[in-house]
C-alpha positions in Angstrom: -4.5 -15.7 16.2 -0.7 -14.6 15.7 -1.8 -11.7 18.5 1.4 -11.6 20.0 3.8 -11.5 16.7 1.4 -8.6 15.3 1.6 -6.7 18.3 5.6 -7.4 18.2 5.4 -6.2 14.6 3.6 -3.1 15.4 6.3 -2.3 18.2 8.8 -2.8 15.6 7.2 -0.3 13.1 6.9 2.3 16.2 10.3 1.7 17.0 11.6 2.4 13.4 9.1 5.6 13.0 11.2 7.0 16.0 14.5 6.4 14.4 13.5 7.7 11.2 11.9 10.5 12.4 13.5 12.8 10.1 11.8 11.1 7.1 8.5 11.0 8.7 8.4 15.0 9.9 6.8 16.3 12.6 3.7 13.9 13.0 5.8 10.8 12.9 3.9 7.7 12.4 0.1 8.4 12.6 -2.1 6.9 15.1 -4.6 5.7 12.4 -1.9 3.9 10.3 -0.6 2.0 13.5 -3.9 0.9 14.2 -4.8 -0.4 10.9 -1.2 -2.6 10.8 -2.2 -3.8 14.3 -5.9 -4.9 13.3 -5.1 -6.3 9.8 -4.2 -10.0 9.8 -1.0 -10.1 7.5 -0.6 -14.1 8.1 -3.7 -14.6 6.1 -2.2 -12.6 2.7 0.8 -14.9 2.8 1.2 -18.3 1.6 3.5 -19.5 4.5 0.9 -18.9 6.9 3.0 -19.2 10.3 2.7 -16.6 12.7 6.6 -16.0 13.0 7.2 -15.4 9.3 4.2 -13.4 8.3 4.9 -10.6 10.9 8.9 -10.7 10.5 9.9 -7.3 9.2 11.3 -8.4 5.9 9.8 -9.1 2.4 8.2 -12.3 1.9 7.6 -14.6 -1.3 3.8 -14.6 -2.5 4.6 -16.8 -5.1 5.0 -15.8 -9.4 8.0 -13.9 -8.4 6.2 -11.4 -6.4 6.8 -10.5 -2.7 4.7 -8.7 0.1 6.8 -5.7 1.3 8.4 -5.5 4.8 5.5 -4.2 7.0 7.4 -1.2 7.8 7.6 -0.2 4.1 3.9 -0.9 4.0 3.2 1.4 6.7 5.5 4.3 5.8 4.0 4.3 2.2 0.6 4.1 4.1 1.6 7.3 6.0 2.9 9.1 3.2 0.1 8.8 1.2 -1.9 10.7 3.9 -4.8 9.0 3.8 -8.1 10.6 5.5 -11.5 8.7 6.2 -13.1 10.5 3.1 -10.5 9.5 0.7 -10.6 7.4 -2.6 -7.4 5.6 -3.3 -5.6 3.9 -6.0 -3.5 1.2 -5.4 -1.2 -0.2 -8.7 -0.2 -3.4 -7.8 -2.4 -5.4 -5.6 0.0 -8.4 -4.9 -1.6 -10.2 -2.2 -3.9 -7.6 -1.2 -2.3 -6.8 2.2 -1.7 -2.9 1.2 -5.2 -2.6 -0.1 -6.3 -4.0 3.1 -4.2 -1.7 5.1 -5.7 1.5 3.1 -9.1 -0.1 3.5 -9.2 0.8 7.3 -8.2 4.4 6.3 -10.1 5.3 3.2 -13.4 5.3 2.0 -12.6 3.3 -1.1 -9.6 1.8 -2.4 -9.5 0.7 -6.0 -6.6 -1.8 -6.7 -5.1 -2.9 -10.0 -3.1 -6.3 -10.7 -1.7 -7.4 -13.6 -1.1 -11.1 -12.6 -4.3 -12.7 -13.2 -3.7 -15.4 -10.2 -2.7 -12.8 -7.9 -5.6 -10.8 -8.5 -8.1 -13.7 -7.9 -6.5 -14.6 -4.5 -6.5 -11.2 -3.3 -10.1 -10.4 -4.4 -10.9 -13.8 -2.5 -8.8 -13.1 0.3 -10.6 -9.3 0.7 -13.8 -10.7 0.5 -13.3 -13.3 2.9 -12.3 -10.6 5.4 -15.3 -8.5 4.6 -13.2 -5.6 3.3 -16.3 -4.4 0.9 -14.9 -1.1 0.2 -12.3 -2.4 -1.8 -12.6 -3.1 -5.6 -10.1 -5.2 -7.4 -9.2 -5.1 -11.1 -7.0 -7.1 -13.4 -5.0 -5.4 -15.6 -1.9 -2.9 -16.1 -2.1 -0.2 -13.6 -0.2 2.3 -15.7 -3.2 3.6 -17.1 -5.0 4.0 -14.0 -8.6 3.3 -13.3 -10.5 6.7 -14.7 -13.9 5.1 -13.5 -13.0 4.6 -10.2 -11.4 7.9 -9.6 -10.3 10.7 -9.5 -8.0 9.8 -6.5 -7.2 11.6 -3.4 -3.9 9.2 -3.1 -2.1 6.9 -5.1 0.2 4.1 -4.0 2.3 2.4 -6.4 4.0 -0.9 -5.2 6.3 -1.5 -8.1 9.4 0.6 -8.9 9.0 2.6 -12.2 11.5 5.0 -13.8 9.1 7.8 -13.5 5.4 8.5 -12.3 3.1 7.4 -15.2 1.8 10.5 -16.7 -2.4 9.0 -16.7 -2.0 8.3 -12.6 -0.7 12.2 -12.6 -4.1 12.9 -14.5 -6.3 10.8 -12.0 -4.8 12.4 -9.1 -7.3 15.2 -7.6 -4.9 18.6 -6.9 -3.5 18.3 -3.7 -3.4 14.5 -3.8 -0.3 12.4 -3.4 1.3 9.9 -5.4 3.7 7.5 -3.4 6.1 5.2 -5.2 9.6 3.6 -5.4 11.3 5.4 -8.4 14.4 3.6 -9.7 15.5 0.5 -11.5 13.7 -2.8 -10.6 17.0 -4.4 -9.6 19.0 -1.1 -8.8 18.8 1.8 -6.6 15.2 2.9 -5.5 13.8 5.8 -3.9 10.7 6.1 -2.2 9.3 9.1 -3.7 6.2 11.2 -3.0 4.9 13.7 -5.8 2.1 16.4 -4.8 -0.3 17.6 -7.2 -0.2 21.6 -6.8 -2.3 22.9 -9.8 -4.1 20.9 -12.5 -1.0 20.5 -15.0 1.7 20.7 -11.8 3.5 18.1 -9.7 
């Protein structure tokens, strides 16, 4: 179902990636990320399950004042996190569970935290129904991270914050990366990558 629309979405992500080659560096958008985007049924993560809406390159409302990010942003954040098959990844802000599903294709284990109870429940059910058994969803405030699940090779924060919360840096392995939008919630936001280069340095 929605095969044609999903293929078109992947094509538009690749076209974007080519035009943003400067941002992505030499490697561009990795084949693994593109495959994960192509294999994940985005329409099952949005309330409005029409194929044309679900795969359009734009953010969509998932209710409760929350959105699912546009596909290219999901792909870009995933690419910047540089997730390898043996990695343990933390996601702050589960939302629909779509970003967690993309990460689950790429990592050994994904731990994801959502502060809104209904979203956490829905995401847990969707991920379970789709047999993503390497994802754990926890309800709570993601600012404190999830120490028992870590330490993490990569952390993806889907909400814009003024700065990276210190507990997240603590739970990141040396060499690991935090990818997040930094800035005011309704102002300009910059997609930021913070790399941990020593136990006390980023």
